[in-house]
C-alpha positions in Angstrom: 147.0 -17.4 -81.1 150.7 -18.4 -80.7 152.7 -17.2 -77.4 156.3 -17.8 -75.9 157.7 -17.8 -72.8 159.2 -15.2 -71.0 162.9 -16.6 -71.9 162.2 -16.0 -75.9 160.3 -12.8 -75.4 163.5 -11.3 -73.2 166.2 -12.4 -75.8 164.2 -11.2 -78.4 165.3 -7.7 -77.1 168.4 -9.4 -75.6 167.3 -8.4 -71.9 167.2 -10.8 -69.4 164.1 -12.3 -67.8 164.0 -10.4 -65.2 164.0 -7.6 -67.1 160.8 -7.9 -68.4 159.8 -9.0 -64.8 161.0 -5.9 -63.1 159.1 -3.4 -65.8 155.7 -5.9 -65.0 156.6 -4.8 -61.6 156.8 -1.0 -62.0 153.5 -1.2 -64.1 155.1 -0.7 -67.8 154.3 -4.5 -68.8 151.3 -6.3 -68.5 151.6 -10.1 -68.9 149.0 -12.6 -69.6 149.7 -15.9 -68.3 149.0 -19.5 -69.5 147.4 -22.2 -67.4 150.1 -23.0 -65.3 150.5 -19.9 -64.6 153.7 -19.3 -66.5 154.0 -15.6 -68.3 153.2 -16.1 -71.8 153.8 -13.4 -74.9 152.3 -12.9 -78.0 153.0 -11.0 -81.0 150.9 -8.1 -79.3 152.8 -8.1 -76.0 156.4 -8.8 -77.6 155.7 -5.4 -79.6 155.1 -3.7 -76.2 157.9 -5.1 -74.9 159.5 -3.9 -77.8 158.1 -0.2 -77.5 159.3 -0.5 -73.9 162.9 -1.8 -75.3 162.8 1.6 -77.6 162.0 4.3 -75.4 163.5 3.0 -71.8 167.0 1.0 -73.2 168.2 2.9 -76.7 166.1 6.1 -75.8 167.6 6.4 -72.5 164.3 7.1 -70.9 163.6 6.5 -67.6 161.3 3.5 -66.4 158.7 6.0 -65.1 158.7 8.7 -67.9 158.3 5.4 -70.7 155.7 4.0 -68.6 153.7 7.3 -69.1 154.9 7.0 -73.4 153.8 3.4 -73.1 150.9 3.3 -71.1 149.0 6.8 -72.1 147.6 6.3 -76.0 144.7 8.0 -75.0 146.4 11.0 -73.4 148.1 12.1 -76.6 149.5 15.7 -74.6 150.8 13.9 -71.7 152.9 11.8 -73.7 153.8 14.1 -76.1 155.3 16.7 -73.3 157.2 13.5 -71.6 159.0 13.2 -74.8 159.5 16.4 -75.2 161.4 17.0 -71.5 163.3 13.7 -72.6 164.5 15.3 -75.8 165.3 18.3 -73.7 167.5 16.2 -71.2 169.0 14.1 -73.9 169.9 17.7 -75.7 171.8 19.3 -72.5 173.6 15.5 -72.4 174.8 15.7 -75.8 176.0 19.4 -74.9 178.0 18.3 -72.0 179.2 15.2 -73.8 180.5 17.5 -76.6 182.3 20.0 -74.4 184.0 17.1 -72.8 185.3 15.5 -76.1 187.0 18.8 -76.9 188.1 19.4 -73.8 189.9 16.0 -74.0 190.6 17.0 -77.9 192.7 19.8 -76.5 194.7 18.2 -74.1 196.1 16.0 -77.0 197.4 19.2 -78.8 197.9 21.3 -75.8 201.4 22.5 -75.8 201.1 23.6 -72.2 203.3 21.6 -70.0 201.9 20.5 -67.7 198.7 20.6 -69.4 196.8 21.5 -66.4 198.4 25.1 -66.9 196.7 25.6 -69.6 195.2 29.0 -70.2 192.4 27.6 -72.5 191.2 25.0 -69.6 191.3 27.3 -67.1 188.9 29.9 -69.3 186.5 26.7 -69.5 187.0 26.0 -65.7 186.1 29.8 -65.3 183.2 29.7 -66.8 181.3 26.2 -66.1 182.0 24.9 -62.5 181.4 27.1 -59.6 184.6 28.4 -59.5 183.3 31.0 -62.3 181.0 32.3 -59.6 183.5 34.3 -58.1 184.7 36.1 -61.0 186.6 39.0 -58.8 188.7 36.3 -57.0 192.3 35.7 -58.1 192.8 32.5 -57.2 191.4 29.1 -56.7 191.8 29.4 -52.5 189.7 32.2 -52.4 187.5 30.8 -54.7 186.7 28.2 -52.1 186.5 30.0 -49.2 184.0 32.1 -50.9 181.8 28.8 -51.8 181.4 27.8 -48.6 
């Protein structure tokens, strides 16, 4: 069976060899070592590295959760639950990023001068930050006192 050393294996996925070593130390990857004691990767191992890459790098899944998905082939319910949790976390991040983009877009068309006085952004500030926990306050100073 044909194998490659760590450098070409890492280069295949545009990660550093130290990344593969880290994934190994964290228990996400195992490795076969040649007679010389060096890491060697065949097609099966390269595919596994690719799966880790997709989950962790592309899918933004934390490495501990990637390990669950990669290593739990027989525990379908557990890895599916883990993937569903990560999808929910990504959905929340997407919502936050969408809101951030909309705030910035609004700033480009805001007629308030200065934009810090924008009524639209003030309403969002009240809705999305701890200031909104104190709706009966009339100013930010009072809200800050209430927060402590």
